[in-house]
C-alpha positions as CSV (number, residue, x, y, z in Angstrom):
1,X,-3.3,9.1,-15.0
2,X,-7.0,8.2,-15.1
3,X,-8.8,8.5,-11.8
4,X,-11.3,5.8,-11.0
5,X,-13.0,7.7,-8.1
6,X,-16.6,7.0,-9.2
7,X,-16.0,3.2,-9.8
8,X,-14.2,2.9,-6.4
9,X,-16.9,4.8,-4.6
10,X,-19.7,2.6,-6.1
11,X,-17.9,-0.6,-5.2
12,X,-17.1,0.6,-1.6
13,X,-20.7,1.8,-1.1
14,X,-22.0,-1.6,-2.4
15,X,-19.8,-3.4,0.1
16,X,-21.0,-1.3,3.0
17,X,-24.6,-1.8,2.1
18,X,-24.2,-5.5,1.7
19,X,-22.4,-5.8,5.0
20,X,-25.0,-3.8,6.8
21,X,-27.8,-6.2,6.0
22,X,-25.8,-9.5,6.0
23,X,-26.7,-12.3,8.4
24,X,-24.1,-14.9,9.2
25,X,-21.7,-15.7,6.4
26,X,-24.0,-15.0,3.5
27,X,-21.9,-12.0,2.5
28,X,-18.7,-13.9,2.0
29,X,-17.7,-12.9,-1.6
30,X,-15.6,-16.0,-2.4
31,X,-12.9,-14.2,-4.4
32,X,-10.8,-16.1,-6.8
33,X,-7.0,-15.6,-6.5
34,X,-7.3,-13.3,-9.6
35,X,-10.1,-11.3,-7.9
36,X,-7.9,-10.9,-4.8
37,X,-5.0,-9.7,-6.9
38,X,-7.2,-7.1,-8.6
39,X,-8.1,-5.8,-5.1
40,X,-4.4,-5.8,-4.1
41,X,-3.5,-3.8,-7.3
42,X,-6.1,-1.2,-6.5
43,X,-5.0,-0.9,-2.9
44,X,-1.3,-0.8,-3.8
45,X,-2.1,2.0,-6.3
46,X,-3.8,4.0,-3.6
47,X,-1.1,3.3,-1.1
48,X,1.6,4.4,-3.4
49,X,-0.3,7.6,-4.2
50,X,-0.6,8.5,-0.5
51,X,3.0,7.5,0.1
52,X,4.1,9.9,-2.6
53,X,2.2,12.7,-0.9
54,X,4.0,11.9,2.3
55,X,7.4,11.8,0.6
56,X,6.7,15.2,-1.0
57,X,5.7,16.6,2.4
58,X,9.0,15.3,3.9
59,X,11.0,16.5,0.9
60,X,12.6,13.1,0.5
61,X,15.4,12.4,-1.9
62,X,14.8,10.2,-4.9
63,X,17.0,7.5,-3.3
64,X,15.0,7.5,0.0
65,X,11.8,7.5,-2.0
66,X,12.9,4.4,-3.9
67,X,14.0,2.6,-0.8
68,X,10.7,3.4,0.9
69,X,8.7,2.2,-2.0
70,X,10.7,-1.0,-2.2
71,X,10.2,-1.6,1.5
72,X,6.5,-0.9,1.3
73,X,6.2,-3.5,-1.5
74,X,8.1,-6.1,0.5
75,X,6.0,-5.3,3.6
76,X,2.8,-5.6,1.6
77,X,3.9,-8.9,0.1
78,X,4.8,-10.3,3.6
79,X,1.4,-9.1,5.0
80,X,-0.5,-10.8,2.2
81,X,1.5,-14.0,2.5
82,X,1.2,-14.1,6.4
83,X,-2.6,-13.9,6.3
84,X,-3.5,-15.6,3.0
85,X,-0.6,-17.9,2.2
86,X,-0.5,-16.3,-1.2
87,X,2.8,-15.1,-2.7
88,X,2.2,-12.1,-4.9
89,X,5.4,-12.8,-6.8
90,X,4.1,-16.1,-8.0
91,X,2.1,-14.6,-10.9
92,X,0.9,-18.0,-12.2
93,X,-1.2,-18.3,-9.0
94,X,-3.2,-15.3,-10.1
95,X,-3.9,-16.0,-13.7
């Protein structure tokens, strides 16, 4: 799988730089729903990568891995809905 380390590093550094000099709400990015979903996709990809490492360390069975990944997805969906009122399963809201 292609690693996007450099692009992610550049974006994160730019956020940190902008935030360090921002005054008031001038740094609010005003993401569209699609922009937000793109961020979720990147975060979810990184989360699943680290979860896989943890599962390998614990020598989890494929069944337990599958259950954990499913629960993680449901928990992430609930977190997003709780704080944004966006349901990630309603794809039409993110097109």
